[in-house]
C-alpha positions in Angstrom: -12.2 -45.4 6.2 -14.9 -48.5 5.5 -17.1 -47.3 8.0 -17.2 -43.8 6.2 -17.8 -45.6 2.8 -20.5 -46.9 4.6 -21.8 -44.1 6.3 -22.0 -42.5 2.7 -23.4 -44.9 1.1 -26.2 -45.4 4.0 -27.2 -41.8 3.8 -28.0 -42.5 0.5 -30.2 -45.6 0.8 -33.9 -44.8 0.9 -35.8 -48.2 1.5 -40.1 -48.1 1.1 -42.6 -50.4 1.5 -46.1 -51.8 1.9 -48.4 -51.1 4.7 -48.9 -55.1 4.6 -44.7 -55.2 4.8 -45.3 -57.7 2.0 -43.6 -55.7 -1.0 -40.4 -53.3 -0.1 -38.9 -51.2 -2.4 -34.7 -49.7 -2.5 -33.4 -45.9 -3.6 -29.7 -46.0 -4.2 -30.0 -42.3 -4.6 -32.3 -39.0 -3.7 -35.7 -37.8 -4.1 -36.6 -35.0 -5.9 -39.2 -32.4 -6.1 -41.7 -33.6 -3.3 -45.2 -31.8 -3.8 -48.2 -32.0 -2.8 -51.0 -32.1 -5.6 -54.6 -31.2 -4.9 -56.5 -32.5 -8.2 -59.0 -34.5 -8.4 -57.2 -37.8 -9.7 -54.7 -37.9 -7.1 -57.4 -37.3 -4.0 -59.6 -40.6 -5.2 -56.2 -42.6 -6.4 -54.5 -42.0 -2.7 -57.6 -41.5 -1.1 -56.8 -38.6 0.8 -57.3 -34.6 0.1 -53.9 -34.8 -2.3 -51.0 -36.8 -2.9 -47.6 -36.4 -0.9 -45.6 -37.4 -3.7 -41.5 -36.8 -5.2 -39.8 -37.8 -8.0 -36.6 -40.8 -8.1 -34.5 -41.1 -11.1 -36.0 -44.5 -12.5 -32.2 -46.9 -12.5 -31.9 -45.7 -8.8 -35.5 -47.5 -7.5 -35.2 -51.2 -7.7 -38.2 -53.7 -5.9 -36.9 -55.8 -3.4 -39.0 -58.7 -2.0 -43.2 -58.7 -3.0 -43.0 -57.5 -7.2 -44.9 -60.6 -8.1 -47.4 -58.5 -5.6 -47.8 -55.1 -7.2 -50.8 -54.4 -9.2 -50.8 -52.1 -11.7 -53.2 -49.0 -13.6 -51.9 -47.0 -16.4 -54.4 -44.0 -17.3 -54.9 -43.3 -21.2 -51.9 -40.9 -21.0 -49.7 -43.4 -20.0 -49.4 -42.2 -16.3 -50.1 -44.8 -13.7 -49.8 -46.0 -10.6 -48.7 -49.6 -8.6 -50.2 -50.7 -6.0 -49.7 -54.0 -3.1 -52.9 -55.9 -4.4 -52.9 -56.7 -0.3 -53.6 -53.8 1.2 -53.6 -51.6 -1.2 -50.5 -48.9 -0.5 -50.7 -46.6 -3.5 -46.6 -47.3 -3.9 -45.2 -45.4 -6.8 -46.1 -43.7 -10.0 -45.6 -44.6 -13.1 -44.7 -43.1 -16.7 -45.3 -46.0 -19.5 -44.7 -48.4 -16.9 -41.5 -46.2 -16.0 -41.0 -45.5 -12.2 -41.5 -42.3 -11.8 -41.2 -41.2 -7.7 -42.8 -42.8 -5.1 -45.3 -42.0 -2.5 -44.2 -39.8 0.3 -46.2 -42.2 3.0 -45.1 -45.6 2.0 -41.2 -44.1 2.2 -39.0 -45.1 5.8 -36.9 -43.2 8.3 -36.2 -39.8 6.7 -35.9 -39.1 3.0 -34.7 -36.2 3.8 -36.9 -34.2 0.8 -39.8 -31.6 2.9 -42.6 -30.9 0.4 -41.7 -28.3 -1.5 -45.6 -27.2 -3.0 -48.6 -27.8 -4.0 -49.9 -28.5 -7.3 -53.6 -27.6 -9.0 -54.5 -26.4 -5.4 -57.4 -24.9 -7.5 -59.2 -28.0 -8.1 -58.5 -29.2 -4.5 -61.8 -30.2 -2.1 -64.2 -27.5 -0.6 -63.2 -29.2 3.0 -59.6 -28.4 2.8 -57.5 -25.5 4.2 -53.6 -25.6 2.7 -51.9 -23.2 5.0 -50.9 -19.9 4.0 -46.9 -19.3 3.5 -46.7 -23.0 0.7 -45.4 -22.7 -2.5 -49.0 -22.7 -4.5 -49.8 -23.1 -7.6 -53.7 -23.1 -9.4 -52.8 -25.5 -11.6 -49.5 -27.1 -12.2 -45.8 -25.7 -11.9 -44.2 -23.4 -14.0 -41.6 -26.4 -14.9 -44.6 -28.1 -15.9 -43.3 -30.7 -13.6 
């Protein structure tokens, strides 16, 4: 019976970390509302054509190691990012200092979630081609995620 409990618990434990391995985190819960954002700010913040990001309940997120090596950025609107001061990996997004989500590229293993929407495709990079058949919104999603 104890093995069943541990197996169930491990299915909801998500771990992640930065490229150099100094910073690690865990999430005792599930990710939700995964999306790829193509706005100019996300392209610059993630040094990519888009972000790959999923929301998390802040109370289910905790740093395991390297929290003292985090660097934070906060915009005038209160939106921010936390990243490794050594390797530069963008690890999570914040709002007014509270963790709201994680970058999917820094999650270990299979987080049991898929990107469900592409947002701000109206401002995507001209060189990017988004495949047909995916859910796309010219700006944010109708739910204002």
